Biotite code that builds the C-alpha atoms (Angstrom):
import biotite.structure as struc

atoms = struc.array([
    struc.Atom([-1.343, -7.949, -20.522], chain_id="A", res_id=1, res_name="MET", atom_name="CA", element="C"),
    struc.Atom([-4.473, -9.999, -19.848], chain_id="A", res_id=2, res_name="ASP", atom_name="CA", element="C"),
    struc.Atom([-6.984, -9.105, -17.155], chain_id="A", res_id=3, res_name="THR", atom_name="CA", element="C"),
    struc.Atom([-6.206, -12.093, -14.922], chain_id="A", res_id=4, res_name="LYS", atom_name="CA", element="C"),
    struc.Atom([-2.513, -11.128, -14.846], chain_id="A", res_id=5, res_name="LYS", atom_name="CA", element="C"),
    struc.Atom([-3.329, -7.503, -14.006], chain_id="A", res_id=6, res_name="ILE", atom_name="CA", element="C"),
    struc.Atom([-5.634, -8.589, -11.169], chain_id="A", res_id=7, res_name="LEU", atom_name="CA", element="C"),
    struc.Atom([-2.831, -10.656, -9.632], chain_id="A", res_id=8, res_name="SER", atom_name="CA", element="C"),
    struc.Atom([-0.988, -7.389, -8.887], chain_id="A", res_id=9, res_name="TYR", atom_name="CA", element="C"),
    struc.Atom([-3.967, -5.630, -7.295], chain_id="A", res_id=10, res_name="VAL", atom_name="CA", element="C"),
    struc.Atom([-4.403, -4.853, -3.611], chain_id="A", res_id=11, res_name="ASP", atom_name="CA", element="C"),
    struc.Atom([-8.217, -4.667, -3.797], chain_id="A", res_id=12, res_name="HIS", atom_name="CA", element="C"),
    struc.Atom([-8.831, -1.706, -1.509], chain_id="A", res_id=13, res_name="THR", atom_name="CA", element="C"),
    struc.Atom([-11.598, -0.293, 0.647], chain_id="A", res_id=14, res_name="LEU", atom_name="CA", element="C"),
    struc.Atom([-10.528, 2.318, 3.206], chain_id="A", res_id=15, res_name="LEU", atom_name="CA", element="C"),
    struc.Atom([-13.536, 4.644, 3.244], chain_id="A", res_id=16, res_name="ALA", atom_name="CA", element="C"),
    struc.Atom([-14.529, 5.902, 6.694], chain_id="A", res_id=17, res_name="GLN", atom_name="CA", element="C"),
    struc.Atom([-18.069, 4.641, 6.086], chain_id="A", res_id=18, res_name="THR", atom_name="CA", element="C"),
    struc.Atom([-17.051, 1.062, 5.253], chain_id="A", res_id=19, res_name="ALA", atom_name="CA", element="C"),
    struc.Atom([-19.243, -1.522, 6.977], chain_id="A", res_id=20, res_name="THR", atom_name="CA", element="C"),
    struc.Atom([-18.616, -5.215, 7.525], chain_id="A", res_id=21, res_name="TRP", atom_name="CA", element="C"),
    struc.Atom([-20.917, -6.027, 4.606], chain_id="A", res_id=22, res_name="GLU", atom_name="CA", element="C"),
    struc.Atom([-18.781, -3.760, 2.412], chain_id="A", res_id=23, res_name="ASP", atom_name="CA", element="C"),
    struc.Atom([-15.580, -5.380, 3.641], chain_id="A", res_id=24, res_name="ILE", atom_name="CA", element="C"),
    struc.Atom([-16.993, -8.859, 3.100], chain_id="A", res_id=25, res_name="LYS", atom_name="CA", element="C"),
    struc.Atom([-17.880, -7.947, -0.482], chain_id="A", res_id=26, res_name="ALA", atom_name="CA", element="C"),
    struc.Atom([-14.308, -6.768, -1.088], chain_id="A", res_id=27, res_name="ILE", atom_name="CA", element="C"),
    struc.Atom([-12.968, -10.061, 0.250], chain_id="A", res_id=28, res_name="ILE", atom_name="CA", element="C"),
    struc.Atom([-15.391, -12.068, -1.880], chain_id="A", res_id=29, res_name="ASP", atom_name="CA", element="C"),
    struc.Atom([-14.174, -10.175, -4.932], chain_id="A", res_id=30, res_name="ASP", atom_name="CA", element="C"),
    struc.Atom([-10.539, -10.636, -3.928], chain_id="A", res_id=31, res_name="GLY", atom_name="CA", element="C"),
    struc.Atom([-11.049, -14.376, -3.674], chain_id="A", res_id=32, res_name="ILE", atom_name="CA", element="C"),
    struc.Atom([-13.008, -14.620, -6.927], chain_id="A", res_id=33, res_name="LYS", atom_name="CA", element="C"),
    struc.Atom([-10.604, -12.522, -8.981], chain_id="A", res_id=34, res_name="TYR", atom_name="CA", element="C"),
    struc.Atom([-7.437, -13.807, -7.252], chain_id="A", res_id=35, res_name="GLU", atom_name="CA", element="C"),
    struc.Atom([-6.076, -10.391, -6.312], chain_id="A", res_id=36, res_name="THR", atom_name="CA", element="C"),
    struc.Atom([-2.747, -10.028, -4.531], chain_id="A", res_id=37, res_name="ALA", atom_name="CA", element="C"),
    struc.Atom([-4.537, -8.948, -1.345], chain_id="A", res_id=38, res_name="SER", atom_name="CA", element="C"),
    struc.Atom([-7.506, -7.063, 0.069], chain_id="A", res_id=39, res_name="CYS", atom_name="CA", element="C"),
    struc.Atom([-6.516, -3.828, 1.821], chain_id="A", res_id=40, res_name="CYS", atom_name="CA", element="C"),
    struc.Atom([-8.953, -2.876, 4.580], chain_id="A", res_id=41, res_name="ILE", atom_name="CA", element="C"),
    struc.Atom([-9.170, -0.816, 7.804], chain_id="A", res_id=42, res_name="PRO", atom_name="CA", element="C"),
    struc.Atom([-7.379, -2.246, 10.866], chain_id="A", res_id=43, res_name="PRO", atom_name="CA", element="C"),
    struc.Atom([-10.578, -2.627, 12.892], chain_id="A", res_id=44, res_name="SER", atom_name="CA", element="C"),
    struc.Atom([-11.817, -5.287, 10.468], chain_id="A", res_id=45, res_name="TYR", atom_name="CA", element="C"),
    struc.Atom([-8.615, -7.318, 10.166], chain_id="A", res_id=46, res_name="VAL", atom_name="CA", element="C"),
    struc.Atom([-9.418, -10.081, 12.662], chain_id="A", res_id=47, res_name="ARG", atom_name="CA", element="C"),
    struc.Atom([-12.935, -10.576, 11.295], chain_id="A", res_id=48, res_name="GLN", atom_name="CA", element="C"),
    struc.Atom([-11.654, -10.418, 7.708], chain_id="A", res_id=49, res_name="ALA", atom_name="CA", element="C"),
    struc.Atom([-8.877, -12.911, 8.381], chain_id="A", res_id=50, res_name="THR", atom_name="CA", element="C"),
    struc.Atom([-11.316, -15.384, 9.851], chain_id="A", res_id=51, res_name="GLU", atom_name="CA", element="C"),
    struc.Atom([-13.757, -14.869, 6.981], chain_id="A", res_id=52, res_name="TYR", atom_name="CA", element="C"),
    struc.Atom([-11.107, -15.135, 4.242], chain_id="A", res_id=53, res_name="ALA", atom_name="CA", element="C"),
    struc.Atom([-9.665, -18.305, 5.748], chain_id="A", res_id=54, res_name="GLY", atom_name="CA", element="C"),
    struc.Atom([-6.415, -17.954, 3.832], chain_id="A", res_id=55, res_name="GLY", atom_name="CA", element="C"),
    struc.Atom([-8.130, -17.678, 0.441], chain_id="A", res_id=56, res_name="ARG", atom_name="CA", element="C"),
    struc.Atom([-6.815, -14.153, -0.069], chain_id="A", res_id=57, res_name="VAL", atom_name="CA", element="C"),
    struc.Atom([-4.176, -12.157, 1.808], chain_id="A", res_id=58, res_name="LYS", atom_name="CA", element="C"),
    struc.Atom([-5.350, -9.417, 4.164], chain_id="A", res_id=59, res_name="ILE", atom_name="CA", element="C"),
    struc.Atom([-3.501, -6.106, 4.082], chain_id="A", res_id=60, res_name="CYS", atom_name="CA", element="C"),
    struc.Atom([-4.080, -3.147, 6.387], chain_id="A", res_id=61, res_name="THR", atom_name="CA", element="C"),
    struc.Atom([-2.848, 0.400, 6.954], chain_id="A", res_id=62, res_name="VAL", atom_name="CA", element="C"),
    struc.Atom([-0.791, 1.984, 9.740], chain_id="A", res_id=63, res_name="ILE", atom_name="CA", element="C"),
    struc.Atom([-0.632, 5.676, 10.643], chain_id="A", res_id=64, res_name="GLY", atom_name="CA", element="C"),
    struc.Atom([-3.369, 6.212, 8.101], chain_id="A", res_id=65, res_name="PHE", atom_name="CA", element="C"),
    struc.Atom([-3.950, 8.557, 6.382], chain_id="A", res_id=66, res_name="PRO", atom_name="CA", element="C"),
    struc.Atom([-1.787, 11.410, 7.720], chain_id="A", res_id=67, res_name="ASN", atom_name="CA", element="C"),
    struc.Atom([1.265, 9.580, 9.038], chain_id="A", res_id=68, res_name="GLY", atom_name="CA", element="C"),
    struc.Atom([2.037, 11.976, 11.872], chain_id="A", res_id=69, res_name="TYR", atom_name="CA", element="C"),
    struc.Atom([1.482, 9.559, 14.768], chain_id="A", res_id=70, res_name="GLN", atom_name="CA", element="C"),
    struc.Atom([4.493, 8.785, 16.933], chain_id="A", res_id=71, res_name="THR", atom_name="CA", element="C"),
    struc.Atom([6.701, 5.854, 16.016], chain_id="A", res_id=72, res_name="THR", atom_name="CA", element="C"),
    struc.Atom([5.594, 4.105, 19.210], chain_id="A", res_id=73, res_name="ALA", atom_name="CA", element="C"),
    struc.Atom([1.962, 4.421, 18.148], chain_id="A", res_id=74, res_name="THR", atom_name="CA", element="C"),
    struc.Atom([2.704, 3.061, 14.676], chain_id="A", res_id=75, res_name="LYS", atom_name="CA", element="C"),
    struc.Atom([4.681, 0.208, 16.222], chain_id="A", res_id=76, res_name="ALA", atom_name="CA", element="C"),
    struc.Atom([1.708, -0.717, 18.415], chain_id="A", res_id=77, res_name="PHE", atom_name="CA", element="C"),
    struc.Atom([-0.675, -0.494, 15.458], chain_id="A", res_id=78, res_name="GLU", atom_name="CA", element="C"),
    struc.Atom([1.592, -2.784, 13.468], chain_id="A", res_id=79, res_name="THR", atom_name="CA", element="C"),
    struc.Atom([1.908, -5.375, 16.225], chain_id="A", res_id=80, res_name="SER", atom_name="CA", element="C"),
    struc.Atom([-1.829, -5.297, 16.817], chain_id="A", res_id=81, res_name="ASP", atom_name="CA", element="C"),
    struc.Atom([-2.600, -5.734, 13.112], chain_id="A", res_id=82, res_name="ALA", atom_name="CA", element="C"),
    struc.Atom([-0.260, -8.712, 12.840], chain_id="A", res_id=83, res_name="LEU", atom_name="CA", element="C"),
    struc.Atom([-1.689, -10.251, 16.019], chain_id="A", res_id=84, res_name="ASP", atom_name="CA", element="C"),
    struc.Atom([-5.126, -9.927, 14.410], chain_id="A", res_id=85, res_name="ASN", atom_name="CA", element="C"),
    struc.Atom([-3.927, -11.838, 11.371], chain_id="A", res_id=86, res_name="GLY", atom_name="CA", element="C"),
    struc.Atom([-2.805, -9.227, 8.834], chain_id="A", res_id=87, res_name="ALA", atom_name="CA", element="C"),
    struc.Atom([-0.535, -10.593, 6.130], chain_id="A", res_id=88, res_name="ASP", atom_name="CA", element="C"),
    struc.Atom([0.755, -7.254, 4.831], chain_id="A", res_id=89, res_name="GLU", atom_name="CA", element="C"),
    struc.Atom([1.233, -3.771, 6.290], chain_id="A", res_id=90, res_name="ILE", atom_name="CA", element="C"),
    struc.Atom([1.043, -0.410, 4.474], chain_id="A", res_id=91, res_name="ASP", atom_name="CA", element="C"),
    struc.Atom([2.463, 2.374, 6.668], chain_id="A", res_id=92, res_name="MET", atom_name="CA", element="C"),
    struc.Atom([2.285, 6.133, 6.095], chain_id="A", res_id=93, res_name="VAL", atom_name="CA", element="C"),
    struc.Atom([5.426, 8.187, 6.655], chain_id="A", res_id=94, res_name="ILE", atom_name="CA", element="C"),
    struc.Atom([5.505, 11.494, 8.510], chain_id="A", res_id=95, res_name="ASN", atom_name="CA", element="C"),
    struc.Atom([5.568, 13.990, 5.639], chain_id="A", res_id=96, res_name="VAL", atom_name="CA", element="C"),
    struc.Atom([6.419, 16.782, 8.070], chain_id="A", res_id=97, res_name="GLY", atom_name="CA", element="C"),
    struc.Atom([9.651, 14.954, 8.854], chain_id="A", res_id=98, res_name="TRP", atom_name="CA", element="C"),
    struc.Atom([10.444, 14.958, 5.135], chain_id="A", res_id=99, res_name="VAL", atom_name="CA", element="C"),
    struc.Atom([9.965, 18.714, 4.995], chain_id="A", res_id=100, res_name="LYS", atom_name="CA", element="C"),
    struc.Atom([12.157, 19.037, 8.108], chain_id="A", res_id=101, res_name="ASP", atom_name="CA", element="C"),
    struc.Atom([14.737, 16.708, 6.493], chain_id="A", res_id=102, res_name="GLN", atom_name="CA", element="C"),
    struc.Atom([14.625, 14.363, 9.469], chain_id="A", res_id=103, res_name="LYS", atom_name="CA", element="C"),
    struc.Atom([16.047, 11.550, 7.388], chain_id="A", res_id=104, res_name="TRP", atom_name="CA", element="C"),
    struc.Atom([17.402, 9.518, 10.298], chain_id="A", res_id=105, res_name="ASP", atom_name="CA", element="C"),
    struc.Atom([14.053, 9.602, 12.095], chain_id="A", res_id=106, res_name="GLU", atom_name="CA", element="C"),
    struc.Atom([12.244, 8.483, 8.953], chain_id="A", res_id=107, res_name="LEU", atom_name="CA", element="C"),
    struc.Atom([14.665, 5.643, 8.334], chain_id="A", res_id=108, res_name="GLU", atom_name="CA", element="C"),
    struc.Atom([14.568, 4.503, 11.955], chain_id="A", res_id=109, res_name="ASN", atom_name="CA", element="C"),
    struc.Atom([10.760, 4.476, 11.983], chain_id="A", res_id=110, res_name="GLU", atom_name="CA", element="C"),
    struc.Atom([10.553, 2.374, 8.832], chain_id="A", res_id=111, res_name="ILE", atom_name="CA", element="C"),
    struc.Atom([13.218, 0.011, 10.136], chain_id="A", res_id=112, res_name="ARG", atom_name="CA", element="C"),
    struc.Atom([11.375, -0.330, 13.460], chain_id="A", res_id=113, res_name="THR", atom_name="CA", element="C"),
    struc.Atom([8.160, -1.333, 11.728], chain_id="A", res_id=114, res_name="LEU", atom_name="CA", element="C"),
    struc.Atom([9.976, -3.719, 9.378], chain_id="A", res_id=115, res_name="LYS", atom_name="CA", element="C"),
    struc.Atom([11.561, -5.449, 12.362], chain_id="A", res_id=116, res_name="GLU", atom_name="CA", element="C"),
    struc.Atom([8.076, -5.951, 13.811], chain_id="A", res_id=117, res_name="ILE", atom_name="CA", element="C"),
    struc.Atom([6.803, -7.206, 10.447], chain_id="A", res_id=118, res_name="CYS", atom_name="CA", element="C"),
    struc.Atom([9.584, -9.746, 10.044], chain_id="A", res_id=119, res_name="GLY", atom_name="CA", element="C"),
    struc.Atom([8.677, -11.899, 7.035], chain_id="A", res_id=120, res_name="ASP", atom_name="CA", element="C"),
    struc.Atom([5.430, -9.998, 6.498], chain_id="A", res_id=121, res_name="HIS", atom_name="CA", element="C"),
    struc.Atom([5.504, -7.488, 3.656], chain_id="A", res_id=122, res_name="ILE", atom_name="CA", element="C"),
    struc.Atom([5.887, -3.812, 4.627], chain_id="A", res_id=123, res_name="LEU", atom_name="CA", element="C"),
    struc.Atom([4.913, -1.114, 2.144], chain_id="A", res_id=124, res_name="LYS", atom_name="CA", element="C"),
    struc.Atom([5.864, 2.512, 2.831], chain_id="A", res_id=125, res_name="VAL", atom_name="CA", element="C"),
    struc.Atom([3.424, 5.206, 1.655], chain_id="A", res_id=126, res_name="ILE", atom_name="CA", element="C"),
    struc.Atom([5.253, 8.452, 0.892], chain_id="A", res_id=127, res_name="ILE", atom_name="CA", element="C"),
    struc.Atom([2.335, 10.606, -0.411], chain_id="A", res_id=128, res_name="GLU", atom_name="CA", element="C"),
    struc.Atom([4.013, 11.715, -3.640], chain_id="A", res_id=129, res_name="THR", atom_name="CA", element="C"),
    struc.Atom([1.541, 14.544, -4.341], chain_id="A", res_id=130, res_name="CYS", atom_name="CA", element="C"),
    struc.Atom([3.022, 16.459, -1.390], chain_id="A", res_id=131, res_name="MET", atom_name="CA", element="C"),
    struc.Atom([6.684, 15.976, -2.338], chain_id="A", res_id=132, res_name="LEU", atom_name="CA", element="C"),
    struc.Atom([9.288, 17.398, -4.686], chain_id="A", res_id=133, res_name="THR", atom_name="CA", element="C"),
    struc.Atom([11.093, 15.043, -7.054], chain_id="A", res_id=134, res_name="ASP", atom_name="CA", element="C"),
    struc.Atom([14.212, 15.438, -4.930], chain_id="A", res_id=135, res_name="GLU", atom_name="CA", element="C"),
    struc.Atom([12.290, 14.338, -1.841], chain_id="A", res_id=136, res_name="GLU", atom_name="CA", element="C"),
    struc.Atom([10.852, 11.340, -3.692], chain_id="A", res_id=137, res_name="LYS", atom_name="CA", element="C"),
    struc.Atom([14.339, 10.242, -4.751], chain_id="A", res_id=138, res_name="VAL", atom_name="CA", element="C"),
    struc.Atom([15.661, 10.670, -1.208], chain_id="A", res_id=139, res_name="LYS", atom_name="CA", element="C"),
    struc.Atom([12.796, 8.576, 0.166], chain_id="A", res_id=140, res_name="LEU", atom_name="CA", element="C"),
    struc.Atom([13.546, 5.812, -2.337], chain_id="A", res_id=141, res_name="CYS", atom_name="CA", element="C"),
    struc.Atom([17.008, 5.713, -0.792], chain_id="A", res_id=142, res_name="GLU", atom_name="CA", element="C"),
    struc.Atom([15.688, 5.745, 2.786], chain_id="A", res_id=143, res_name="ILE", atom_name="CA", element="C"),
    struc.Atom([13.088, 3.043, 2.186], chain_id="A", res_id=144, res_name="VAL", atom_name="CA", element="C"),
    struc.Atom([15.803, 0.894, 0.630], chain_id="A", res_id=145, res_name="THR", atom_name="CA", element="C"),
    struc.Atom([18.239, 1.399, 3.517], chain_id="A", res_id=146, res_name="PHE", atom_name="CA", element="C"),
    struc.Atom([15.494, 0.706, 6.074], chain_id="A", res_id=147, res_name="ALA", atom_name="CA", element="C"),
    struc.Atom([14.767, -2.700, 4.555], chain_id="A", res_id=148, res_name="GLY", atom_name="CA", element="C"),
    struc.Atom([11.109, -2.256, 3.560], chain_id="A", res_id=149, res_name="ALA", atom_name="CA", element="C"),
    struc.Atom([9.646, -4.359, 0.767], chain_id="A", res_id=150, res_name="ASP", atom_name="CA", element="C"),
    struc.Atom([7.733, -1.699, -1.173], chain_id="A", res_id=151, res_name="PHE", atom_name="CA", element="C"),
    struc.Atom([7.551, 2.056, -1.586], chain_id="A", res_id=152, res_name="ILE", atom_name="CA", element="C"),
    struc.Atom([4.005, 3.221, -2.336], chain_id="A", res_id=153, res_name="LYS", atom_name="CA", element="C"),
    struc.Atom([2.888, 6.443, -3.977], chain_id="A", res_id=154, res_name="THR", atom_name="CA", element="C"),
    struc.Atom([-0.232, 7.526, -2.138], chain_id="A", res_id=155, res_name="SER", atom_name="CA", element="C"),
    struc.Atom([-2.932, 7.056, 0.467], chain_id="A", res_id=156, res_name="THR", atom_name="CA", element="C"),
    struc.Atom([-5.636, 8.279, -1.895], chain_id="A", res_id=157, res_name="GLY", atom_name="CA", element="C"),
    struc.Atom([-6.638, 10.746, 0.841], chain_id="A", res_id=158, res_name="PHE", atom_name="CA", element="C"),
    struc.Atom([-3.914, 13.355, 0.259], chain_id="A", res_id=159, res_name="GLY", atom_name="CA", element="C"),
    struc.Atom([-5.336, 15.225, -2.692], chain_id="A", res_id=160, res_name="GLY", atom_name="CA", element="C"),
    struc.Atom([-3.531, 13.269, -5.408], chain_id="A", res_id=161, res_name="GLY", atom_name="CA", element="C"),
    struc.Atom([-2.715, 9.741, -6.464], chain_id="A", res_id=162, res_name="GLY", atom_name="CA", element="C"),
    struc.Atom([-0.233, 7.785, -8.531], chain_id="A", res_id=163, res_name="ALA", atom_name="CA", element="C"),
    struc.Atom([1.138, 9.287, -11.740], chain_id="A", res_id=164, res_name="THR", atom_name="CA", element="C"),
    struc.Atom([3.115, 7.555, -14.458], chain_id="A", res_id=165, res_name="PHE", atom_name="CA", element="C"),
    struc.Atom([6.017, 9.995, -13.998], chain_id="A", res_id=166, res_name="ASP", atom_name="CA", element="C"),
    struc.Atom([6.216, 9.364, -10.244], chain_id="A", res_id=167, res_name="ASP", atom_name="CA", element="C"),
    struc.Atom([6.163, 5.595, -10.645], chain_id="A", res_id=168, res_name="VAL", atom_name="CA", element="C"),
    struc.Atom([8.884, 5.754, -13.316], chain_id="A", res_id=169, res_name="ALA", atom_name="CA", element="C"),
    struc.Atom([10.999, 7.962, -11.046], chain_id="A", res_id=170, res_name="LEU", atom_name="CA", element="C"),
    struc.Atom([10.573, 5.608, -8.091], chain_id="A", res_id=171, res_name="MET", atom_name="CA", element="C"),
    struc.Atom([11.316, 2.480, -10.139], chain_id="A", res_id=172, res_name="VAL", atom_name="CA", element="C"),
    struc.Atom([14.532, 4.120, -11.315], chain_id="A", res_id=173, res_name="LYS", atom_name="CA", element="C"),
    struc.Atom([15.691, 5.118, -7.829], chain_id="A", res_id=174, res_name="ASN", atom_name="CA", element="C"),
    struc.Atom([14.761, 2.285, -5.458], chain_id="A", res_id=175, res_name="VAL", atom_name="CA", element="C"),
    struc.Atom([17.482, -0.134, -4.445], chain_id="A", res_id=176, res_name="GLY", atom_name="CA", element="C"),
    struc.Atom([17.680, -3.842, -5.074], chain_id="A", res_id=177, res_name="GLU", atom_name="CA", element="C"),
    struc.Atom([14.816, -5.817, -3.558], chain_id="A", res_id=178, res_name="GLY", atom_name="CA", element="C"),
    struc.Atom([12.461, -2.837, -3.171], chain_id="A", res_id=179, res_name="VAL", atom_name="CA", element="C"),
    struc.Atom([9.350, -2.764, -5.346], chain_id="A", res_id=180, res_name="LYS", atom_name="CA", element="C"),
    struc.Atom([6.979, 0.078, -6.219], chain_id="A", res_id=181, res_name="VAL", atom_name="CA", element="C"),
    struc.Atom([3.245, 0.161, -5.508], chain_id="A", res_id=182, res_name="LYS", atom_name="CA", element="C"),
    struc.Atom([1.098, 2.618, -7.465], chain_id="A", res_id=183, res_name="ALA", atom_name="CA", element="C"),
    struc.Atom([-1.983, 3.673, -5.530], chain_id="A", res_id=184, res_name="SER", atom_name="CA", element="C"),
    struc.Atom([-4.708, 6.277, -5.840], chain_id="A", res_id=185, res_name="GLY", atom_name="CA", element="C"),
    struc.Atom([-6.555, 7.345, -8.955], chain_id="A", res_id=186, res_name="GLY", atom_name="CA", element="C"),
    struc.Atom([-5.958, 4.242, -11.087], chain_id="A", res_id=187, res_name="ILE", atom_name="CA", element="C"),
    struc.Atom([-8.977, 4.453, -13.357], chain_id="A", res_id=188, res_name="SER", atom_name="CA", element="C"),
    struc.Atom([-9.240, 0.976, -14.823], chain_id="A", res_id=189, res_name="GLY", atom_name="CA", element="C"),
    struc.Atom([-7.564, -1.847, -16.703], chain_id="A", res_id=190, res_name="LEU", atom_name="CA", element="C"),
    struc.Atom([-5.774, 0.326, -19.266], chain_id="A", res_id=191, res_name="GLU", atom_name="CA", element="C"),
    struc.Atom([-4.295, 2.553, -16.555], chain_id="A", res_id=192, res_name="ASP", atom_name="CA", element="C"),
    struc.Atom([-3.343, -0.484, -14.496], chain_id="A", res_id=193, res_name="ALA", atom_name="CA", element="C"),
    struc.Atom([-1.564, -2.144, -17.410], chain_id="A", res_id=194, res_name="ALA", atom_name="CA", element="C"),
    struc.Atom([0.462, 1.006, -18.090], chain_id="A", res_id=195, res_name="LYS", atom_name="CA", element="C"),
    struc.Atom([1.582, 1.297, -14.449], chain_id="A", res_id=196, res_name="PHE", atom_name="CA", element="C"),
    struc.Atom([2.728, -2.333, -14.582], chain_id="A", res_id=197, res_name="LEU", atom_name="CA", element="C"),
    struc.Atom([4.571, -1.762, -17.861], chain_id="A", res_id=198, res_name="GLU", atom_name="CA", element="C"),
    struc.Atom([6.414, 1.169, -16.271], chain_id="A", res_id=199, res_name="ILE", atom_name="CA", element="C"),
    struc.Atom([7.551, -1.140, -13.475], chain_id="A", res_id=200, res_name="GLY", atom_name="CA", element="C"),
    struc.Atom([5.028, -1.078, -10.632], chain_id="A", res_id=201, res_name="ALA", atom_name="CA", element="C"),
    struc.Atom([4.686, -4.440, -8.898], chain_id="A", res_id=202, res_name="LYS", atom_name="CA", element="C"),
    struc.Atom([1.492, -3.702, -6.951], chain_id="A", res_id=203, res_name="ARG", atom_name="CA", element="C"),
    struc.Atom([-1.587, -1.581, -7.601], chain_id="A", res_id=204, res_name="LEU", atom_name="CA", element="C"),
    struc.Atom([-3.759, -0.142, -4.846], chain_id="A", res_id=205, res_name="GLY", atom_name="CA", element="C"),
    struc.Atom([-7.236, 0.279, -6.286], chain_id="A", res_id=206, res_name="THR", atom_name="CA", element="C"),
    struc.Atom([-10.854, -0.848, -6.240], chain_id="A", res_id=207, res_name="SER", atom_name="CA", element="C"),
    struc.Atom([-11.590, 0.202, -9.814], chain_id="A", res_id=208, res_name="ARG", atom_name="CA", element="C"),
    struc.Atom([-9.661, -2.578, -11.543], chain_id="A", res_id=209, res_name="VAL", atom_name="CA", element="C"),
    struc.Atom([-11.907, -5.278, -10.091], chain_id="A", res_id=210, res_name="VAL", atom_name="CA", element="C"),
    struc.Atom([-14.948, -3.164, -11.012], chain_id="A", res_id=211, res_name="LYS", atom_name="CA", element="C"),
    struc.Atom([-13.603, -2.895, -14.564], chain_id="A", res_id=212, res_name="ALA", atom_name="CA", element="C"),
    struc.Atom([-13.068, -6.642, -14.717], chain_id="A", res_id=213, res_name="ALA", atom_name="CA", element="C"),
    struc.Atom([-16.661, -7.194, -13.579], chain_id="A", res_id=214, res_name="LYS", atom_name="CA", element="C"),
    struc.Atom([-17.967, -4.792, -16.224], chain_id="A", res_id=215, res_name="SER", atom_name="CA", element="C"),
    struc.Atom([-16.055, -6.632, -18.934], chain_id="A", res_id=216, res_name="ALA", atom_name="CA", element="C"),
    struc.Atom([-17.657, -9.989, -18.082], chain_id="A", res_id=217, res_name="GLU", atom_name="CA", element="C"),
])
């Protein structure tokens, strides 16, 4: 798979607590230049980023990030606010504690609530695979499908582990029709990215792929 094709699947990401506007602007410039799927940035920069990007690259942001244990009402407000500020795509974090408590209905209802707010905007659901058993991952594939989200995503990158080939293969096998898989966290470069795509991922959350593309120029 050629580099340009790989880059078209990348959510070029910067979510560090120390990120400044100059850092965000650089991410957007790269996203535009390399034609990435989106740029994923903190919510506080969405309005400014949307105005700066001017439709040249999609702006993605995160909800309930990184721990996911905010109330559903809080996540709903965050989502509405992000969309009002111009976000094109939303990546939400589930409440992992609810998974451990087997609160499946609450998880499904929360995802469905946020998808209703998103409407035609893409909603990706971060399940933090490094904290889950395989059985829990399979169950969440089912819940994300039933709730009507567009993607299930492996990781925040802040939870102590990132995407693995085994997890992505498991998720691809168990999601329902219309739900795609996003691999995120720890993708080391172009070779890694290509393998995740070959396994079946349809998005990649990373900053390293663009860096690798720059190095190869």
